[in-house]
PAMIDO-426681 format. One record per residue (C-alpha): residue in three letters; x, z, y. Coordinates in steps of 0.05 Angstrom, whole numbers, plus 5000, padded with zeros to 4 digits. Each point is the difference from the previous one (the first is absolute). Layout:
// PAMIDO-426681
<rec residuo="ALA" X="X" Z="Z" Y="Y"/>
...
***
This chain:
// PAMIDO-426681
<rec residuo="MET" X="5360" Z="5364" Y="4807"/>
<rec residuo="PRO" X="5006" Z="4991" Y="5077"/>
<rec residuo="ILE" X="4962" Z="4942" Y="5030"/>
<rec residuo="VAL" X="5065" Z="4967" Y="5023"/>
<rec residuo="ASP" X="5020" Z="4995" Y="4926"/>
<rec residuo="ARG" X="4933" Z="4968" Y="4983"/>
<rec residuo="LYS" X="5013" Z="4947" Y="5052"/>
<rec residuo="SER" X="5071" Z="4989" Y="4974"/>
<rec residuo="LEU" X="4973" Z="4993" Y="4929"/>
<rec residuo="ILE" X="4949" Z="4948" Y="5022"/>
<rec residuo="ARG" X="5054" Z="4960" Y="5036"/>
<rec residuo="ARG" X="5044" Z="5002" Y="4938"/>
<rec residuo="TYR" X="4942" Z="4976" Y="4957"/>
<rec residuo="LEU" X="4986" Z="4940" Y="5046"/>
<rec residuo="GLU" X="5074" Z="4983" Y="5004"/>
<rec residuo="THR" X="5003" Z="4991" Y="4925"/>
<rec residuo="TYR" X="4954" Z="4940" Y="5007"/>
<rec residuo="LYS" X="5054" Z="4967" Y="5042"/>
<rec residuo="THR" X="5060" Z="5021" Y="4958"/>
<rec residuo="ALA" X="4966" Z="4997" Y="4931"/>
<rec residuo="ASP" X="5034" Z="5066" Y="4984"/>
<rec residuo="ARG" X="4965" Z="5019" Y="4936"/>
<rec residuo="GLY" X="5041" Z="5063" Y="4991"/>
<rec residuo="THR" X="4978" Z="5029" Y="5067"/>
<rec residuo="ILE" X="4926" Z="4986" Y="4991"/>
<rec residuo="GLU" X="5001" Z="5028" Y="4929"/>
<rec residuo="GLY" X="5021" Z="5067" Y="5030"/>
<rec residuo="LEU" X="4949" Z="4997" Y="5056"/>
<rec residuo="LEU" X="4938" Z="4992" Y="4955"/>
<rec residuo="SER" X="4974" Z="5059" Y="4960"/>
<rec residuo="PRO" X="4986" Z="4992" Y="4925"/>
<rec residuo="GLU" X="4925" Z="5002" Y="5013"/>
<rec residuo="PHE" X="5004" Z="4949" Y="5057"/>
<rec residuo="THR" X="4939" Z="4955" Y="5011"/>
<rec residuo="PHE" X="4990" Z="4940" Y="5045"/>
<rec residuo="THR" X="4935" Z="4974" Y="5031"/>
<rec residuo="SER" X="4988" Z="4938" Y="5041"/>
<rec residuo="PRO" X="4943" Z="4950" Y="5010"/>
<rec residuo="THR" X="5025" Z="4966" Y="4936"/>
<rec residuo="ASP" X="5024" Z="5061" Y="4960"/>
<rec residuo="GLU" X="4958" Z="5060" Y="4980"/>
<rec residuo="ARG" X="5044" Z="5062" Y="4989"/>
<rec residuo="ILE" X="5051" Z="4965" Y="4956"/>
<rec residuo="ASP" X="5053" Z="5044" Y="4970"/>
<rec residuo="ARG" X="5075" Z="5000" Y="5013"/>
<rec residuo="SER" X="5015" Z="4950" Y="4944"/>
<rec residuo="ALA" X="4947" Z="4950" Y="5024"/>
<rec residuo="TYR" X="5024" Z="5009" Y="5071"/>
<rec residuo="PHE" X="5071" Z="4978" Y="4983"/>
<rec residuo="GLU" X="4972" Z="4942" Y="4960"/>
<rec residuo="ARG" X="4951" Z="4974" Y="5052"/>
<rec residuo="CYS" X="5028" Z="5021" Y="5067"/>
<rec residuo="TRP" X="5075" Z="5012" Y="4994"/>
<rec residuo="SER" X="5011" Z="4927" Y="4981"/>
<rec residuo="LEU" X="4993" Z="4986" Y="5075"/>
<rec residuo="ALA" X="5060" Z="5044" Y="5017"/>
<rec residuo="GLY" X="5055" Z="4962" Y="5035"/>
<rec residuo="SER" X="4953" Z="4949" Y="5031"/>
<rec residuo="PHE" X="4990" Z="5038" Y="5066"/>
<rec residuo="GLU" X="5041" Z="4998" Y="5063"/>
<rec residuo="ARG" X="4973" Z="5061" Y="5035"/>
<rec residuo="HIS" X="4947" Z="5054" Y="5004"/>
<rec residuo="GLU" X="4992" Z="5026" Y="5071"/>
<rec residuo="LEU" X="4965" Z="5067" Y="5001"/>
<rec residuo="THR" X="4953" Z="5007" Y="5060"/>
<rec residuo="LEU" X="4967" Z="5066" Y="4981"/>
<rec residuo="ILE" X="5009" Z="5058" Y="4951"/>
<rec residuo="LEU" X="4951" Z="5057" Y="5000"/>
<rec residuo="ALA" X="5022" Z="5054" Y="4950"/>
<rec residuo="GLU" X="4965" Z="5065" Y="4984"/>
<rec residuo="GLY" X="5012" Z="5043" Y="4940"/>
<rec residuo="GLU" X="5003" Z="4957" Y="4937"/>
<rec residuo="ASP" X="4970" Z="4939" Y="5034"/>
<rec residuo="ALA" X="5023" Z="4946" Y="5048"/>
<rec residuo="ILE" X="4968" Z="4938" Y="5031"/>
<rec residuo="VAL" X="5047" Z="4942" Y="5016"/>
<rec residuo="HIS" X="4990" Z="4937" Y="5041"/>
<rec residuo="TYR" X="5054" Z="4947" Y="4998"/>
<rec residuo="GLU" X="5013" Z="4927" Y="5013"/>
<rec residuo="GLY" X="5041" Z="4958" Y="4951"/>
<rec residuo="ARG" X="5031" Z="4933" Y="4991"/>
<rec residuo="SER" X="5016" Z="4963" Y="4935"/>
<rec residuo="LYS" X="5061" Z="4956" Y="4992"/>
<rec residuo="ASP" X="4954" Z="4939" Y="4999"/>
<rec residuo="GLY" X="4978" Z="5017" Y="5071"/>
<rec residuo="THR" X="4932" Z="5031" Y="4982"/>
<rec residuo="THR" X="4982" Z="5059" Y="5044"/>
<rec residuo="PHE" X="4950" Z="5055" Y="4985"/>
<rec residuo="ARG" X="4978" Z="5071" Y="5018"/>
<rec residuo="ASN" X="4977" Z="5054" Y="4953"/>
<rec residuo="ILE" X="4972" Z="5071" Y="5003"/>
<rec residuo="GLU" X="5021" Z="5045" Y="4942"/>
<rec residuo="ARG" X="4984" Z="5070" Y="4979"/>
<rec residuo="PHE" X="5056" Z="5039" Y="4965"/>
<rec residuo="GLN" X="4989" Z="5063" Y="4960"/>
<rec residuo="PHE" X="5060" Z="5042" Y="4980"/>
<rec residuo="VAL" X="5019" Z="5051" Y="4947"/>
<rec residuo="GLY" X="5064" Z="5037" Y="5016"/>
<rec residuo="ASP" X="5051" Z="4949" Y="5024"/>
<rec residuo="GLN" X="4967" Z="4941" Y="4965"/>
<rec residuo="ILE" X="4943" Z="4952" Y="5013"/>
<rec residuo="ARG" X="4939" Z="5016" Y="4957"/>
<rec residuo="SER" X="4954" Z="4943" Y="5022"/>
<rec residuo="ILE" X="4993" Z="4942" Y="5049"/>
<rec residuo="GLU" X="4937" Z="4967" Y="5024"/>
<rec residuo="VAL" X="5009" Z="4934" Y="5037"/>
<rec residuo="PHE" X="4951" Z="4969" Y="5049"/>
<rec residuo="PHE" X="5022" Z="4928" Y="5012"/>
<rec residuo="GLY" X="4999" Z="4974" Y="5071"/>
<rec residuo="LEU" X="5004" Z="4931" Y="5032"/>
<rec residuo="PRO" X="5062" Z="4959" Y="5012"/>
<rec residuo="GLN" X="5034" Z="5023" Y="5064"/>
<rec residuo="GLY" X="4974" Z="4960" Y="5059"/>
<rec residuo="ALA" X="4940" Z="4972" Y="4963"/>
<rec residuo="LEU" X="4930" Z="5023" Y="5015"/>
<rec residuo="PRO" X="4948" Z="4991" Y="4945"/>
<rec residuo="GLU" X="4960" Z="4946" Y="5035"/>
<rec residuo="GLU" X="5060" Z="4954" Y="5002"/>
<rec residuo="THR" X="4980" Z="4975" Y="4931"/>
<rec residuo="SER" X="4961" Z="4938" Y="5019"/>
<rec residuo="ALA" X="4958" Z="5000" Y="4936"/>
<rec residuo="GLN" X="4970" Z="5068" Y="5016"/>
<rec residuo="ALA" X="4929" Z="5005" Y="5026"/>
<rec residuo="PRO" X="4996" Z="5037" Y="5067"/>
<rec residuo="GLU" X="4965" Z="5060" Y="4968"/>
<rec residuo="GLU" X="5054" Z="5005" Y="4947"/>
<rec residuo="ALA" X="5057" Z="4994" Y="5050"/>
<rec residuo="ILE" X="4969" Z="5052" Y="5047"/>
<rec residuo="MET" X="4988" Z="5048" Y="4943"/>
<rec residuo="ALA" X="5074" Z="4994" Y="4982"/>
<rec residuo="LEU" X="5018" Z="5013" Y="5073"/>
<rec residuo="LEU" X="4957" Z="5062" Y="5000"/>
<rec residuo="GLU" X="5034" Z="5026" Y="4937"/>
<rec residuo="GLN" X="5068" Z="4989" Y="5031"/>
<rec residuo="ARG" X="4977" Z="5033" Y="5064"/>
<rec residuo="LYS" X="4977" Z="5061" Y="4960"/>
<rec residuo="GLU" X="5066" Z="5006" Y="4964"/>
<rec residuo="ALA" X="5039" Z="4992" Y="5065"/>
<rec residuo="LEU" X="4958" Z="5055" Y="5033"/>
<rec residuo="GLN" X="5010" Z="5046" Y="4941"/>
<rec residuo="VAL" X="5076" Z="4996" Y="5004"/>
<rec residuo="LYS" X="5000" Z="4996" Y="5076"/>
<rec residuo="ASP" X="5031" Z="4931" Y="5005"/>
<rec residuo="ALA" X="4985" Z="4985" Y="5073"/>
<rec residuo="ARG" X="5038" Z="4934" Y="4999"/>
<rec residuo="LEU" X="4957" Z="4971" Y="4944"/>
<rec residuo="VAL" X="4934" Z="5023" Y="5031"/>
<rec residuo="ALA" X="5021" Z="4970" Y="5067"/>
<rec residuo="LYS" X="5019" Z="4935" Y="4966"/>
<rec residuo="GLN" X="4929" Z="4992" Y="4976"/>
<rec residuo="HIS" X="4975" Z="4998" Y="5072"/>
<rec residuo="ALA" X="4999" Z="4942" Y="5048"/>
<rec residuo="ALA" X="5037" Z="5005" Y="5066"/>
<rec residuo="ASN" X="4964" Z="5045" Y="5050"/>
<rec residuo="PRO" X="4942" Z="5022" Y="4956"/>
<rec residuo="VAL" X="4942" Z="5040" Y="5028"/>
<rec residuo="GLU" X="5005" Z="5071" Y="4971"/>
<rec residuo="PHE" X="4943" Z="5050" Y="5006"/>
<rec residuo="THR" X="5030" Z="5057" Y="4960"/>
<rec residuo="LEU" X="4975" Z="5070" Y="4986"/>
<rec residuo="ALA" X="5050" Z="5031" Y="5048"/>
<rec residuo="PRO" X="4997" Z="4992" Y="5076"/>
<rec residuo="PRO" X="5003" Z="4959" Y="5044"/>
<rec residuo="LEU" X="4938" Z="4957" Y="4996"/>
<rec residuo="ILE" X="5044" Z="4939" Y="4986"/>
<rec residuo="MET" X="5069" Z="5009" Y="4969"/>
<rec residuo="ASP" X="5051" Z="4972" Y="5048"/>
<rec residuo="ASP" X="5063" Z="5011" Y="4957"/>
<rec residuo="ASP" X="5030" Z="4949" Y="4953"/>
<rec residuo="VAL" X="4969" Z="5010" Y="4931"/>
<rec residuo="GLY" X="5067" Z="5016" Y="4967"/>
<rec residuo="VAL" X="5020" Z="5048" Y="5055"/>
<rec residuo="ALA" X="4933" Z="5036" Y="4999"/>
<rec residuo="LEU" X="5001" Z="5006" Y="4924"/>
<rec residuo="ASN" X="5071" Z="5027" Y="4998"/>
<rec residuo="LYS" X="4979" Z="5055" Y="5049"/>
<rec residuo="TRP" X="4939" Z="5016" Y="4958"/>
<rec residuo="PHE" X="5036" Z="4999" Y="4934"/>
<rec residuo="LYS" X="5048" Z="5053" Y="5026"/>
<rec residuo="SER" X="4941" Z="5048" Y="5004"/>
<rec residuo="TRP" X="4991" Z="4997" Y="4924"/>
<rec residuo="ASP" X="5039" Z="5040" Y="4949"/>
<rec residuo="GLY" X="5010" Z="4955" Y="4940"/>
<rec residuo="MET" X="4956" Z="4943" Y="4977"/>
<rec residuo="ILE" X="4930" Z="4985" Y="5026"/>
<rec residuo="GLN" X="4943" Z="4994" Y="4951"/>
<rec residuo="TRP" X="4963" Z="4937" Y="5021"/>
<rec residuo="GLU" X="4939" Z="4967" Y="4972"/>
<rec residuo="THR" X="4960" Z="4939" Y="5023"/>
<rec residuo="ARG" X="4931" Z="5007" Y="4968"/>
<rec residuo="ASP" X="4960" Z="4938" Y="4981"/>
<rec residuo="PRO" X="5023" Z="4953" Y="5056"/>
<rec residuo="LYS" X="4950" Z="4946" Y="5019"/>
<rec residuo="ILE" X="5034" Z="4934" Y="5019"/>
<rec residuo="THR" X="4967" Z="4944" Y="5039"/>
<rec residuo="ALA" X="5043" Z="4937" Y="5011"/>
<rec residuo="CYS" X="4984" Z="4934" Y="5033"/>
<rec residuo="GLY" X="5055" Z="4949" Y="5013"/>
<rec residuo="ASP" X="5060" Z="5034" Y="5032"/>
<rec residuo="VAL" X="4965" Z="5065" Y="5020"/>
<rec residuo="ALA" X="4975" Z="5059" Y="4960"/>
<rec residuo="PHE" X="4979" Z="5072" Y="5008"/>
<rec residuo="VAL" X="5001" Z="5060" Y="4953"/>
<rec residuo="THR" X="4958" Z="5063" Y="5002"/>
<rec residuo="ALA" X="5016" Z="5060" Y="4957"/>
<rec residuo="LEU" X="5001" Z="5076" Y="4996"/>
<rec residuo="GLU" X="5071" Z="5028" Y="4997"/>
<rec residuo="HIS" X="5028" Z="5066" Y="4980"/>
<rec residuo="MET" X="5066" Z="5033" Y="5019"/>
<rec residuo="ALA" X="5026" Z="5067" Y="4978"/>
<rec residuo="GLY" X="5065" Z="5038" Y="4997"/>
<rec residuo="ARG" X="5042" Z="5053" Y="5033"/>
<rec residuo="ARG" X="5019" Z="5000" Y="5073"/>
<rec residuo="THR" X="5067" Z="5023" Y="5027"/>
<rec residuo="ASP" X="4965" Z="5056" Y="5038"/>
<rec residuo="GLY" X="4979" Z="5030" Y="4933"/>
<rec residuo="GLY" X="4928" Z="4977" Y="5004"/>
<rec residuo="ALA" X="4964" Z="4957" Y="4949"/>
<rec residuo="ALA" X="4963" Z="4935" Y="5015"/>
<rec residuo="ASP" X="4941" Z="4974" Y="4960"/>
<rec residuo="LEU" X="4957" Z="4950" Y="5036"/>
<rec residuo="TRP" X="4952" Z="4943" Y="4985"/>
<rec residuo="PHE" X="4989" Z="4949" Y="5056"/>
<rec residuo="ARG" X="4974" Z="4930" Y="5014"/>
<rec residuo="THR" X="5045" Z="4940" Y="5007"/>
<rec residuo="THR" X="4986" Z="4929" Y="5023"/>
<rec residuo="LEU" X="5056" Z="4948" Y="4999"/>
<rec residuo="GLY" X="4998" Z="4932" Y="5033"/>
<rec residuo="LEU" X="5048" Z="4949" Y="4970"/>
<rec residuo="LYS" X="5023" Z="4930" Y="5017"/>
<rec residuo="LYS" X="5040" Z="4951" Y="4958"/>
<rec residuo="ILE" X="5062" Z="4984" Y="5041"/>
<rec residuo="GLU" X="5050" Z="4948" Y="4973"/>
<rec residuo="GLY" X="4972" Z="5009" Y="4930"/>
<rec residuo="SER" X="5000" Z="5076" Y="5000"/>
<rec residuo="TRP" X="4943" Z="5049" Y="5012"/>
<rec residuo="LYS" X="5016" Z="5048" Y="5056"/>
<rec residuo="ILE" X="4962" Z="5060" Y="5027"/>
<rec residuo="THR" X="4980" Z="4984" Y="5072"/>
<rec residuo="HIS" X="4952" Z="5059" Y="5011"/>
<rec residuo="GLU" X="4995" Z="5069" Y="4969"/>
<rec residuo="HIS" X="4945" Z="5049" Y="5015"/>
<rec residuo="GLN" X="4997" Z="5070" Y="4969"/>
<rec residuo="SER" X="4946" Z="5052" Y="5015"/>
<rec residuo="VAL" X="4962" Z="5061" Y="4976"/>
<rec residuo="PRO" X="4928" Z="5016" Y="5020"/>
<rec residuo="PHE" X="4986" Z="5058" Y="5047"/>
<rec residuo="TYR" X="4944" Z="5049" Y="4998"/>
<rec residuo="MET" X="4945" Z="4983" Y="5050"/>
<rec residuo="ASP" X="4973" Z="5072" Y="5003"/>
<rec residuo="GLY" X="5032" Z="5013" Y="5067"/>
<rec residuo="SER" X="5066" Z="5025" Y="4972"/>
<rec residuo="ASN" X="5034" Z="4931" Y="5002"/>
<rec residuo="GLN" X="5043" Z="5023" Y="4942"/>
<rec residuo="ALA" X="5033" Z="4948" Y="4956"/>
<rec residuo="ALA" X="4969" Z="4999" Y="4931"/>
<rec residuo="VAL" X="5065" Z="5006" Y="4962"/>
<rec residuo="ASP" X="4968" Z="5038" Y="4942"/>
<rec residuo="LEU" X="4965" Z="4939" Y="4972"/>
<rec residuo="LYS" X="5018" Z="4964" Y="4936"/>
<rec residuo="PRO" X="4968" Z="4941" Y="4963"/>
<rec residuo="GLY" X="4932" Z="5017" Y="4972"/>
<rec residuo="VAL" X="4999" Z="5066" Y="5039"/>
<rec residuo="GLY" X="4983" Z="5005" Y="5073"/>
<rec residuo="VAL" X="4958" Z="5030" Y="5055"/>
<rec residuo="ASN" X="4946" Z="4968" Y="5041"/>
<rec residuo="PRO" X="5011" Z="5025" Y="5072"/>
<rec residuo="VAL" X="4927" Z="5018" Y="5005"/>
<rec residuo="PHE" X="5007" Z="5048" Y="4942"/>
<rec residuo="ALA" X="5071" Z="5024" Y="5016"/>
<rec residuo="PRO" X="4980" Z="5073" Y="5013"/>
<rec residuo="ASP" X="4971" Z="5009" Y="4931"/>
<rec residuo="ARG" X="5043" Z="4948" Y="4964"/>
<rec residuo="GLY" X="4942" Z="4959" Y="4975"/>
<rec residuo="ARG" X="4994" Z="4934" Y="4966"/>
<rec residuo="ASP" X="5000" Z="4937" Y="5041"/>
<rec residuo="SER" X="4958" Z="4937" Y="4992"/>
<rec residuo="ALA" X="5054" Z="4965" Y="4960"/>
<rec residuo="GLY" X="5001" Z="5054" Y="4947"/>
<rec residuo="PHE" X="5064" Z="5033" Y="5024"/>
<rec residuo="GLU" X="5008" Z="5075" Y="4991"/>
<rec residuo="ALA" X="5042" Z="5048" Y="5040"/>
<rec residuo="ARG" X="5064" Z="5027" Y="4970"/>
<rec residuo="GLN" X="4992" Z="5074" Y="4992"/>
***
């Protein structure tokens, strides 16, 4: 089935939650359909209609912001609004068989316009962890607007790409960068360490990004990230972002882009790919 038909099918599926058109959705779901969400583990078609379809008719809109379709799979990002005024955003993975939906996996997002730290009862570490999770999801689906919204006005950005200090608006710079990627970006923030005191905090972590570039190349890189945050009007905002990779100090000045957690190269031993003093080993 052409990709355009996949997109049309997804739109028809979401529309049924507004119209409560049971006949249409019955035809869209395959007999072996399964549904997974943070509160449902691969429930079957019958359980789906019992648990989830009861909400049909309670939504005003589903605004699709991104559909990435390839073969029998598609990733969807959308923002929605219920008739009671509640807003939300979700990421969903659709799998197809023929002209029907075989399975859906839902990754719940936050209410539109609300950042995780806006819940006053949350501890700073909990709120910042929620922000990092939302940041990861937004980077994966290339949502420049949401990533930019997590930053304070005029943040200091030391990114991997030149210049030494990014002088573009965060959203503008991200939109340019996202256009160099073909499809979603695999993104991981490994074991972030959070230190918070009052209205300021910083995070250190190793991050991983991978995927296809529009020039046909493949990206697969681990790098270091430090984030500075400040609580502004009750919300944690990123005021400083610093990304870097080591470089080999053997005279070559080459960036050490071949490193990964637990595996590395001490510059002194770079020629023979030895073990460093921290127990890291070179990737062969």
